[in-house]
C-alpha positions as CSV (number, residue, x, y, z in Angstrom):
1,X,10.9,-22.5,59.6
2,X,11.0,-25.4,57.2
3,X,7.4,-24.9,56.5
4,X,7.6,-21.3,56.1
5,X,10.5,-21.6,53.5
6,X,8.6,-24.3,51.6
7,X,5.5,-22.0,51.5
8,X,7.5,-19.1,50.2
9,X,9.0,-21.5,47.6
10,X,5.6,-22.4,46.5
11,X,4.6,-18.9,46.6
12,X,7.3,-17.7,44.3
13,X,6.7,-20.5,41.8
14,X,2.8,-19.7,41.8
15,X,3.6,-16.1,41.4
16,X,5.9,-16.7,38.5
17,X,3.5,-19.1,37.0
18,X,0.9,-16.2,37.3
19,X,3.1,-13.6,35.8
20,X,4.0,-16.0,32.9
21,X,0.2,-16.7,32.4
22,X,-0.8,-13.3,32.4
23,X,2.1,-12.4,29.8
24,X,0.8,-15.2,27.8
25,X,-2.7,-14.0,28.0
26,X,-1.5,-10.5,27.2
27,X,0.0,-12.0,24.2
28,X,-3.1,-13.7,23.2
29,X,-4.9,-10.5,23.3
30,X,-2.9,-9.3,20.1
31,X,-6.0,-10.0,17.8
32,X,-9.0,-8.2,16.7
33,X,-11.5,-6.8,18.9
34,X,-15.1,-6.2,17.9
35,X,-17.7,-4.0,19.5
36,X,-21.1,-3.0,18.3
37,X,-20.4,-5.0,15.2
38,X,-17.3,-3.0,14.4
39,X,-13.4,-3.8,14.5
40,X,-11.9,-1.7,17.2
41,X,-8.6,-0.2,17.5
42,X,-6.1,-2.6,19.1
43,X,-3.4,-1.3,21.1
44,X,-0.9,-4.0,20.1
45,X,-1.5,-2.9,16.4
46,X,-1.2,0.8,16.7
47,X,2.2,1.6,16.5
48,X,3.4,2.3,12.9
49,X,7.0,1.6,14.0
50,X,6.4,-2.2,14.6
51,X,4.2,-2.6,11.3
52,X,6.1,-4.8,8.7
53,X,6.1,-3.2,5.4
54,X,7.5,-5.0,2.3
55,X,6.8,-5.1,-1.5
56,X,6.9,-7.7,-4.4
57,X,5.7,-8.3,-7.8
58,X,2.7,-10.6,-8.5
59,X,2.6,-12.4,-11.9
60,X,-0.6,-12.1,-13.9
61,X,-1.9,-14.0,-16.8
62,X,-1.4,-11.3,-19.5
63,X,1.4,-9.5,-21.6
64,X,0.1,-6.0,-22.6
65,X,3.5,-4.5,-23.1
66,X,4.7,-6.8,-26.1
67,X,7.8,-8.2,-24.4
68,X,6.6,-11.8,-24.5
69,X,6.6,-12.3,-20.6
70,X,3.5,-12.1,-18.3
71,X,3.2,-8.8,-16.7
72,X,4.0,-8.6,-13.0
73,X,2.2,-6.0,-10.8
74,X,4.0,-4.0,-8.2
75,X,2.5,-4.6,-4.7
76,X,3.2,-3.4,-1.3
77,X,1.9,-4.9,2.1
78,X,1.5,-3.4,5.5
79,X,0.8,-5.7,8.2
80,X,1.0,-6.0,12.2
81,X,4.0,-7.5,13.6
82,X,2.0,-10.2,15.1
83,X,1.4,-11.7,11.8
84,X,5.0,-12.7,11.7
85,X,5.9,-13.1,15.4
86,X,2.6,-15.0,16.5
87,X,1.3,-16.3,13.3
88,X,-1.6,-14.3,13.3
89,X,-3.6,-14.3,9.9
90,X,-5.5,-11.4,9.1
91,X,-8.0,-10.3,6.2
92,X,-6.8,-7.6,3.8
93,X,-8.1,-4.3,2.7
94,X,-6.7,-3.7,-0.7
95,X,-6.7,-0.5,-2.9
96,X,-5.0,-0.4,-6.4
97,X,-4.4,2.7,-8.5
98,X,-2.9,4.0,-11.5
99,X,-2.3,7.3,-9.8
100,X,0.4,6.3,-7.2
101,X,3.6,7.0,-9.2
102,X,2.6,10.3,-10.5
103,X,0.6,11.8,-13.3
104,X,1.3,13.9,-16.4
105,X,1.5,17.7,-16.0
106,X,-1.1,19.8,-17.0
107,X,0.3,21.5,-20.1
108,X,-1.0,23.6,-22.9
109,X,-3.1,21.5,-25.4
110,X,-3.5,18.4,-23.5
111,X,-7.2,18.5,-23.7
112,X,-8.8,18.0,-27.0
113,X,-9.9,21.4,-28.5
114,X,-13.7,21.7,-28.2
115,X,-14.2,24.7,-30.6
116,X,-15.1,23.0,-33.9
117,X,-18.3,22.0,-35.5
118,X,-20.0,18.6,-34.5
119,X,-18.8,15.8,-36.4
120,X,-15.3,16.8,-36.5
121,X,-12.3,16.1,-34.3
122,X,-10.3,19.2,-34.2
123,X,-6.4,19.5,-34.0
124,X,-4.1,16.9,-32.7
125,X,-3.4,17.5,-29.1
126,X,-0.2,17.4,-27.0
127,X,1.0,14.3,-25.4
128,X,2.8,14.9,-22.2
129,X,5.1,12.6,-20.4
130,X,4.9,11.4,-16.7
131,X,8.1,11.6,-14.5
132,X,7.6,8.5,-12.3
133,X,7.9,9.1,-8.5
134,X,7.9,7.1,-5.4
135,X,10.3,4.9,-3.4
136,X,10.2,1.3,-2.4
137,X,8.8,-0.5,-0.6
138,X,5.9,2.0,0.0
139,X,3.5,2.6,-2.8
140,X,1.1,4.3,-1.0
141,X,0.0,5.2,2.6
142,X,-3.7,5.4,2.1
143,X,-6.0,3.3,4.2
144,X,-3.1,2.2,6.4
145,X,-3.6,4.3,9.5
146,X,-7.4,3.6,9.4
147,X,-7.3,-0.1,9.1
148,X,-4.2,-1.6,10.2
149,X,-4.8,-0.7,13.9
150,X,-8.2,-2.3,13.7
151,X,-6.9,-5.7,12.7
152,X,-6.3,-5.6,8.9
153,X,-3.6,-5.9,6.6
154,X,-3.5,-3.3,4.0
155,X,-2.2,-4.0,0.5
156,X,-1.9,-1.7,-2.5
157,X,-0.8,-2.3,-6.1
158,X,0.0,-0.1,-9.1
159,X,-2.2,-0.5,-12.2
160,X,-0.7,-2.0,-15.4
161,X,1.8,0.1,-17.1
162,X,2.0,2.5,-14.1
163,X,4.6,2.9,-11.5
164,X,6.8,-0.1,-11.1
165,X,4.0,-2.4,-12.6
166,X,4.7,-3.7,-15.9
167,X,2.2,-3.8,-18.8
168,X,0.2,-1.1,-20.6
169,X,-2.4,1.2,-19.1
170,X,-5.6,0.5,-21.1
171,X,-8.2,2.6,-19.0
172,X,-10.9,-0.1,-18.8
173,X,-9.5,-2.9,-20.7
174,X,-9.4,-6.5,-19.6
175,X,-5.9,-6.2,-17.9
176,X,-7.3,-3.5,-15.5
177,X,-9.7,-6.2,-14.2
178,X,-7.3,-9.1,-14.3
179,X,-4.6,-7.3,-12.5
180,X,-6.2,-7.0,-9.1
181,X,-7.5,-10.6,-9.7
182,X,-4.2,-11.7,-10.0
183,X,-3.2,-10.1,-6.5
184,X,-6.2,-11.6,-5.0
185,X,-5.2,-14.8,-6.3
186,X,-1.8,-14.7,-4.9
187,X,-3.2,-13.6,-1.4
188,X,-5.0,-17.1,-1.6
189,X,-2.1,-19.0,-2.9
190,X,-3.3,-19.2,-6.6
191,X,-0.9,-16.9,-8.0
192,X,3.0,-16.5,-7.7
193,X,4.7,-13.4,-6.0
194,X,8.4,-12.5,-6.4
195,X,10.8,-10.4,-4.8
196,X,11.8,-8.6,-8.0
197,X,10.1,-7.8,-11.3
198,X,12.3,-10.2,-13.3
199,X,13.6,-12.9,-10.8
200,X,12.5,-16.3,-9.6
201,X,12.6,-15.8,-5.7
202,X,9.0,-16.4,-4.5
203,X,7.1,-14.4,-2.0
204,X,4.2,-16.2,-0.2
205,X,1.3,-14.6,1.7
206,X,1.1,-16.8,4.7
207,X,-0.1,-14.1,7.1
208,X,-3.5,-13.7,5.6
209,X,-6.7,-15.4,5.7
210,X,-7.4,-14.8,2.1
211,X,-10.4,-12.7,2.6
212,X,-10.2,-9.4,0.7
213,X,-12.1,-6.2,0.7
214,X,-11.5,-3.3,-1.7
215,X,-12.0,0.2,-1.6
216,X,-10.9,3.5,-3.2
217,X,-12.3,6.9,-4.7
218,X,-12.8,7.7,-8.4
219,X,-10.5,5.6,-10.5
220,X,-9.4,3.7,-7.4
221,X,-13.2,3.2,-6.8
222,X,-13.6,1.8,-10.4
223,X,-11.0,-0.9,-10.1
224,X,-12.6,-2.9,-7.1
225,X,-15.5,-3.0,-9.4
226,X,-13.3,-4.3,-12.2
227,X,-11.9,-7.0,-9.9
228,X,-15.6,-7.9,-8.7
229,X,-16.6,-8.5,-12.3
230,X,-14.2,-11.4,-12.6
231,X,-15.8,-13.3,-9.8
232,X,-12.3,-14.0,-8.2
233,X,-12.8,-16.1,-5.0
234,X,-11.7,-14.2,-1.9
235,X,-13.0,-10.9,-2.8
236,X,-15.8,-10.9,-0.2
237,X,-16.8,-7.2,-0.4
238,X,-16.1,-4.0,-2.2
239,X,-16.9,-0.4,-1.2
240,X,-16.4,2.0,-4.4
241,X,-16.4,5.6,-3.8
242,X,-17.6,7.9,-6.8
243,X,-16.7,5.0,-9.4
244,X,-16.6,5.4,-13.1
245,X,-18.5,2.5,-14.1
246,X,-18.6,3.0,-17.9
247,X,-16.1,5.0,-19.8
248,X,-18.8,5.6,-22.5
249,X,-20.8,7.3,-19.7
250,X,-18.0,9.4,-18.6
251,X,-17.1,10.9,-21.8
252,X,-20.5,10.7,-23.6
253,X,-24.0,11.2,-23.0
254,X,-26.8,9.6,-25.0
255,X,-24.7,9.9,-28.1
256,X,-23.2,13.2,-27.4
257,X,-19.5,14.0,-27.0
258,X,-19.7,15.5,-23.4
259,X,-16.8,16.2,-21.1
260,X,-16.3,15.3,-17.4
261,X,-17.2,18.5,-15.3
262,X,-14.0,20.5,-14.7
263,X,-12.1,18.6,-17.6
264,X,-13.7,20.3,-20.8
265,X,-11.9,18.5,-23.8
266,X,-10.9,15.3,-21.8
267,X,-11.4,12.1,-23.7
268,X,-10.2,8.4,-22.8
269,X,-6.9,8.9,-24.7
270,X,-6.0,12.0,-22.5
271,X,-6.5,10.0,-19.3
272,X,-4.1,7.3,-20.8
273,X,-1.4,9.9,-21.2
274,X,-2.1,11.0,-17.6
275,X,-1.5,7.9,-15.9
276,X,1.2,6.4,-18.0
277,X,4.0,6.4,-15.4
278,X,5.5,2.9,-16.2
279,X,8.6,1.7,-17.6
280,X,10.0,4.4,-20.2
281,X,11.4,1.8,-22.5
282,X,7.9,0.3,-22.9
283,X,6.1,3.5,-23.4
284,X,6.7,3.8,-27.3
285,X,5.0,0.3,-27.8
286,X,2.2,1.0,-25.3
287,X,1.3,4.2,-27.2
288,X,1.3,2.7,-30.4
289,X,-0.7,-0.3,-29.6
290,X,-3.2,1.3,-27.1
291,X,-3.4,5.0,-27.4
292,X,-2.7,5.5,-31.2
293,X,-4.4,2.3,-32.5
294,X,-7.0,0.8,-30.2
295,X,-8.3,4.0,-28.5
296,X,-8.0,6.2,-31.6
297,X,-10.0,3.9,-33.8
298,X,-12.5,3.0,-31.2
299,X,-13.3,6.2,-29.1
300,X,-15.0,8.0,-32.2
301,X,-15.2,11.6,-31.3
302,X,-16.9,12.3,-34.6
303,X,-20.2,10.7,-33.7
304,X,-20.1,10.0,-30.0
305,X,-22.0,6.6,-30.8
306,X,-21.8,3.5,-28.4
307,X,-19.7,0.8,-30.0
308,X,-17.7,-2.3,-29.2
309,X,-14.9,-0.4,-27.8
310,X,-17.3,1.4,-25.2
311,X,-19.1,-1.6,-24.5
312,X,-15.8,-3.4,-23.5
313,X,-15.3,-0.7,-21.1
314,X,-18.7,-0.8,-19.5
315,X,-18.7,-2.9,-16.3
316,X,-22.4,-3.1,-16.4
317,X,-22.0,-5.5,-19.3
318,X,-19.4,-7.6,-17.0
319,X,-21.5,-8.2,-14.0
320,X,-22.5,-11.9,-14.7
321,X,-19.7,-13.5,-12.5
322,X,-19.7,-10.9,-9.6
323,X,-20.5,-12.2,-6.3
324,X,-18.7,-9.7,-3.8
325,X,-21.0,-7.8,-1.5
326,X,-21.6,-4.0,-2.5
327,X,-21.7,-0.7,-0.3
328,X,-21.7,2.1,-3.0
329,X,-21.0,5.6,-2.4
330,X,-21.4,8.7,-4.3
331,X,-22.5,12.4,-4.3
332,X,-25.6,13.4,-6.1
333,X,-23.8,16.7,-7.2
334,X,-20.7,15.1,-8.7
335,X,-20.4,16.5,-12.1
336,X,-17.1,14.8,-12.7
337,X,-18.0,10.9,-12.3
338,X,-21.8,11.4,-12.2
339,X,-24.1,9.7,-10.2
340,X,-25.6,7.4,-12.9
341,X,-22.4,5.4,-12.4
342,X,-23.1,4.2,-8.9
343,X,-26.9,3.7,-9.4
344,X,-26.7,1.7,-12.4
345,X,-24.4,-0.8,-10.6
346,X,-26.1,-0.8,-7.5
347,X,-29.5,-1.5,-9.3
348,X,-28.0,-4.5,-11.2
349,X,-26.4,-6.0,-8.0
350,X,-29.7,-5.9,-6.3
351,X,-31.3,-7.5,-9.3
352,X,-28.4,-10.3,-9.0
353,X,-29.4,-10.8,-5.2
354,X,-26.0,-9.6,-4.0
355,X,-25.9,-8.0,-0.7
356,X,-25.9,-4.2,-1.6
357,X,-26.5,-0.9,-0.1
358,X,-26.0,2.6,-1.3
359,X,-24.8,5.9,0.3
360,X,-25.3,9.3,-1.3
361,X,-24.6,12.6,-0.1
362,X,-25.2,16.1,-1.6
363,X,-21.8,17.2,-2.6
364,X,-19.4,16.7,-5.4
365,X,-16.6,14.2,-6.2
366,X,-15.5,11.7,-3.7
367,X,-16.8,11.3,-0.1
368,X,-16.8,8.0,1.5
369,X,-19.6,6.5,3.5
370,X,-19.1,7.3,7.4
371,X,-16.5,5.1,8.9
372,X,-19.0,3.4,11.0
373,X,-20.6,1.9,7.9
374,X,-17.4,1.1,6.1
375,X,-16.3,-0.7,9.4
376,X,-19.4,-2.8,9.8
377,X,-19.3,-3.9,6.2
378,X,-15.6,-5.1,6.3
379,X,-16.4,-6.6,9.8
380,X,-19.3,-8.8,8.5
381,X,-17.7,-10.0,5.3
382,X,-13.8,-10.0,6.3
383,X,-14.0,-10.9,9.9
384,X,-17.2,-13.1,9.6
385,X,-18.8,-11.2,12.5
386,X,-22.7,-11.5,12.5
387,X,-23.2,-7.9,13.0
388,X,-26.7,-7.7,11.1
389,X,-25.6,-5.5,8.5
390,X,-26.9,-8.0,5.7
391,X,-30.1,-8.2,7.5
392,X,-31.1,-4.4,7.4
393,X,-34.4,-3.4,5.9
394,X,-33.2,-0.3,5.0
395,X,-30.8,-0.1,1.8
396,X,-30.1,3.5,1.1
397,X,-28.6,6.1,3.4
398,X,-29.0,9.6,2.0
399,X,-27.4,12.7,3.4
400,X,-30.0,15.6,3.4
401,X,-29.2,19.0,1.8
402,X,-27.9,20.7,5.0
403,X,-27.0,17.8,7.0
404,X,-23.5,16.5,8.0
405,X,-22.2,13.9,5.6
406,X,-21.6,11.5,8.7
407,X,-25.4,11.7,9.5
408,X,-27.4,10.3,6.6
409,X,-31.0,9.4,6.9
410,X,-32.1,5.8,6.2
411,X,-34.5,5.0,3.5
412,X,-36.0,1.7,2.5
413,X,-34.1,2.0,-0.8
414,X,-33.1,4.4,-3.7
415,X,-35.1,5.5,-5.6
416,X,-37.5,6.1,-2.7
417,X,-40.2,3.3,-2.9
418,X,-42.8,6.0,-2.3
419,X,-41.9,8.1,-5.4
420,X,-43.9,7.7,-8.5
421,X,-43.8,9.6,-11.7
422,X,-45.6,12.9,-12.3
423,X,-45.7,14.2,-15.9
424,X,-45.5,17.9,-16.6
425,X,-46.4,19.6,-19.7
426,X,-45.3,22.9,-21.2
427,X,-47.2,26.2,-21.6
428,X,-45.9,29.0,-23.9
429,X,-43.4,31.8,-23.1
430,X,-40.2,29.8,-22.9
431,X,-38.1,32.6,-24.0
432,X,-38.8,34.3,-20.7
433,X,-40.8,31.9,-18.5
434,X,-43.2,29.4,-19.7
435,X,-45.2,27.0,-17.4
436,X,-45.1,23.4,-16.4
437,X,-48.5,22.0,-15.7
438,X,-50.3,18.8,-15.0
439,X,-52.8,19.9,-17.7
440,X,-52.5,19.4,-21.5
441,X,-49.5,21.5,-23.0
442,X,-50.0,24.4,-25.0
443,X,-50.1,23.7,-28.9
444,X,-47.6,25.8,-30.7
445,X,-43.9,25.9,-31.1
446,X,-40.9,27.8,-29.7
447,X,-37.4,28.4,-31.0
448,X,-34.0,29.3,-29.5
449,X,-30.5,29.9,-31.0
450,X,-27.4,28.0,-30.0
451,X,-24.6,30.0,-28.3
452,X,-21.8,28.0,-26.5
453,X,-20.3,31.1,-24.9
454,X,-23.4,31.5,-22.6
455,X,-23.2,29.6,-19.4
456,X,-25.9,27.3,-18.0
457,X,-26.2,29.7,-14.8
458,X,-26.6,32.6,-17.2
459,X,-29.3,30.9,-19.3
460,X,-31.0,30.1,-15.9
461,X,-30.9,33.7,-14.4
462,X,-31.5,35.9,-17.4
463,X,-35.2,37.2,-17.6
464,X,-35.4,36.9,-21.4
465,X,-33.1,35.1,-24.0
466,X,-33.2,34.0,-27.4
467,X,-30.6,31.2,-26.6
468,X,-32.7,29.1,-24.2
469,X,-36.2,28.0,-23.3
470,X,-37.2,28.0,-19.7
471,X,-40.5,26.5,-18.0
472,X,-41.3,26.8,-14.4
473,X,-43.8,25.2,-11.9
474,X,-45.8,27.3,-9.8
475,X,-44.3,28.4,-6.6
476,X,-44.0,25.4,-4.0
477,X,-46.3,25.7,-1.0
478,X,-44.5,23.1,0.8
479,X,-41.1,21.4,0.6
480,X,-41.2,18.7,-2.5
481,X,-39.1,15.6,-2.3
482,X,-38.0,14.0,-5.6
483,X,-36.1,10.7,-5.6
484,X,-35.0,8.9,-8.7
485,X,-34.5,9.7,-12.4
486,X,-36.3,12.6,-13.8
487,X,-36.8,12.2,-17.7
488,X,-37.6,14.5,-20.5
489,X,-39.2,13.9,-23.9
490,X,-38.5,16.8,-26.3
491,X,-39.8,16.9,-29.9
492,X,-37.5,19.2,-31.8
493,X,-36.3,20.3,-35.3
494,X,-33.2,21.8,-36.1
495,X,-31.9,24.4,-38.5
496,X,-28.9,22.0,-39.1
497,X,-27.8,18.5,-39.6
498,X,-26.5,18.2,-36.0
499,X,-27.0,20.1,-32.8
500,X,-26.3,19.6,-29.2
501,X,-29.0,19.3,-26.7
502,X,-28.7,20.3,-23.0
503,X,-31.1,20.2,-20.2
504,X,-30.8,21.5,-16.8
505,X,-33.6,21.0,-14.0
506,X,-33.0,24.2,-11.7
507,X,-34.5,25.5,-8.6
508,X,-35.6,29.1,-8.8
509,X,-35.0,31.8,-7.8
510,X,-31.3,31.3,-8.3
511,X,-29.5,31.6,-5.0
512,X,-26.1,33.6,-4.8
513,X,-23.7,33.8,-1.9
514,X,-21.5,31.8,0.3
515,X,-24.1,30.5,2.4
516,X,-26.0,28.5,-0.5
517,X,-24.9,25.1,-1.8
518,X,-25.3,23.8,-5.3
519,X,-28.3,22.0,-4.3
520,X,-30.0,25.1,-4.0
521,X,-29.8,26.1,-7.6
522,X,-29.1,22.9,-9.8
523,X,-31.2,20.1,-9.4
524,X,-30.0,17.7,-12.0
525,X,-28.8,17.8,-15.7
526,X,-28.6,15.9,-18.7
527,X,-27.3,16.0,-22.3
528,X,-28.1,14.1,-25.7
529,X,-27.4,13.9,-29.3
530,X,-30.7,14.4,-31.2
531,X,-29.0,12.2,-34.1
532,X,-29.2,9.5,-31.7
533,X,-32.9,9.7,-31.2
534,X,-33.6,6.1,-32.4
535,X,-30.3,4.5,-31.4
536,X,-27.0,4.9,-29.2
537,X,-25.1,2.9,-31.7
538,X,-26.2,4.6,-35.1
539,X,-26.9,8.0,-35.5
540,X,-28.6,9.5,-38.5
541,X,-28.3,13.3,-39.8
542,X,-31.1,15.6,-38.7
543,X,-33.2,16.8,-41.7
544,X,-33.6,20.6,-41.2
545,X,-37.0,21.4,-40.4
546,X,-38.2,17.9,-39.5
547,X,-39.5,17.1,-36.0
548,X,-37.5,14.2,-34.0
549,X,-38.6,13.1,-30.3
550,X,-35.7,12.6,-28.1
551,X,-36.3,10.9,-24.7
552,X,-33.7,10.4,-22.1
553,X,-33.1,10.5,-18.5
554,X,-31.5,13.2,-16.5
555,X,-28.8,12.1,-13.8
556,X,-30.2,10.5,-10.8
557,X,-31.0,12.7,-7.8
558,X,-32.7,12.8,-4.3
559,X,-33.4,16.2,-3.3
560,X,-35.9,18.2,-1.3
561,X,-36.8,21.4,-3.1
562,X,-37.8,24.0,-0.5
563,X,-41.3,25.9,-0.2
564,X,-41.0,29.2,-1.9
565,X,-39.1,28.0,-4.9
566,X,-40.0,27.0,-8.6
567,X,-38.8,23.9,-10.4
568,X,-37.5,25.1,-13.8
569,X,-36.8,23.1,-16.9
570,X,-34.0,24.7,-18.7
571,X,-33.4,23.8,-22.5
572,X,-30.6,24.8,-24.5
573,X,-28.0,23.6,-27.1
574,X,-24.3,23.7,-26.3
575,X,-23.4,23.7,-22.6
576,X,-20.3,25.8,-22.3
577,X,-18.8,23.6,-19.4
578,X,-19.6,20.2,-20.8
579,X,-20.1,19.9,-24.7
580,X,-18.4,20.8,-27.9
581,X,-18.6,24.5,-28.9
582,X,-19.8,24.7,-32.6
583,X,-20.3,28.0,-34.3
584,X,-23.3,30.0,-32.8
585,X,-26.5,30.3,-34.7
586,X,-27.9,26.6,-34.8
587,X,-31.6,27.1,-34.2
588,X,-33.7,24.5,-32.4
589,X,-37.5,24.6,-32.5
590,X,-39.6,22.5,-29.8
591,X,-43.3,21.4,-30.1
592,X,-44.8,22.6,-26.7
593,X,-47.6,19.9,-26.5
594,X,-45.3,17.2,-27.7
595,X,-42.5,17.9,-25.0
596,X,-42.7,17.0,-21.3
597,X,-40.9,16.7,-17.9
598,X,-41.5,13.6,-15.9
599,X,-40.4,13.9,-12.0
600,X,-40.2,10.8,-9.6
601,X,-42.1,12.7,-6.7
602,X,-42.3,11.1,-3.2
603,X,-45.9,10.8,-2.6
604,X,-46.8,10.8,-6.5
605,X,-49.2,13.2,-8.2
606,X,-51.5,13.7,-5.1
607,X,-48.5,15.2,-3.2
608,X,-47.4,17.3,-6.0
609,X,-51.1,18.7,-6.3
610,X,-51.0,19.5,-2.7
611,X,-47.7,21.3,-2.9
612,X,-48.1,23.5,-5.9
613,X,-52.0,24.2,-5.6
């Protein structure tokens, strides 16, 4: 009997110990889990009701609102409860934006009037005010449900001069790079955070490893690159989606004043007004110093030339210190933030030897890489899991024309290494349809007249026009794959001292209906100011009747043009949807034998010959 009681006693003790051990083991499981090189959703991190959410202000090293004090950025944090209850330290996924607290209304006259002659500015525009929105402590809910359950802390911040962040919006100025740098410094114990915008009670980020990845789309995709150019320690990886990497390339093209698609008349000062949601009391100072002085003196809508103002807002010029890994994402038919923005940075990152991949789809603005790609990049560089992402031979992932965006095709690189240049020359007949040939072009000239009221589509689909020139290849016998930057070299004269120059590369016949995509018609596009034929920084008036050769790249593309189509080179002057609208009637004359189109064809000239013969 005594033995039995003793056995029961030891059994109960063992059972209790086992239960406690299991409970401890269960508690220990509240940590990131990885499978197939990706962070998995962890049950203990899933419940939003148990997340810890708080906000603070991080002090920066700049004062841009003129109050004599370092500007402080408003920051929010969302983290699993285990970072508090169990001392768990996790990496951070960080998104920053000027949009979180609201934007200006779309009122009459907010954009610049484009109906005037080249070299003029037009009438003063309207300046709307932003009504700030949002409630503490949550700045944004973006990224939270995707990444917190997978073992990350998500951090947001409002850009300088927006929301509850102090300072002034500068739209690409130095403070837009230094602000996220300060937040990353704070996450690594190198900068101070406070519980209020003007108090001295400090907040310490004791719950993070200090490893940070940034992502976001459009402006929110620009700012990860801005932060990365500072070389800040702790920023391990960025995944920009459709980022604006140069405000000159966003608002100008090869010397030409050119609006982003869908926003005719927008310029950098319009965007300033659009995002200026910060402290109402500081807005007059910010407007005077940034919008009405720095921007007005620097943006130069009269000439469209590249200058120090624009050079300072071009992140390609600031990449020397960048050391973060890069997964770039963009759409080839993004006519808002055009695909050159991503390509130029991806190319430079590769040349620097940084880990870099690029994902392209065939649609418009926005569109992140598949979640599995993002997950692997964050897992590798933030959790340190050796999943091989940095050792992949394929550097480019491209969605084909009719495929699901989640199913890109892997290629060795972009542009396709198997692509080489094929130069096509012009034969006469451009007012209806001239030709594109591998042979010597036709001697002679052809003339067209500017009319900004006619759309590019109308130019492409009309059978005969005095307002454009169109040159086409023979009908393709097989699908033709182009990959890279098409280039045009156009020798022209103008009847006036200034003229717009627009070029579309189109696939003909033009397809209509709901079943067709933009890729069925528009291959790529480009614009230039003939007055900048020698230099982007110094234009010169055209002498009427004198010929000038203007050479420039069209937007990057990777497209398969279907058999049965013809590739068309469409040359016209003012683009109804993108350029200024001067009075009709300016005549441009091109020399056929001194004008050419160069295509990056996969398989090169032999493939081209095979597909068109």
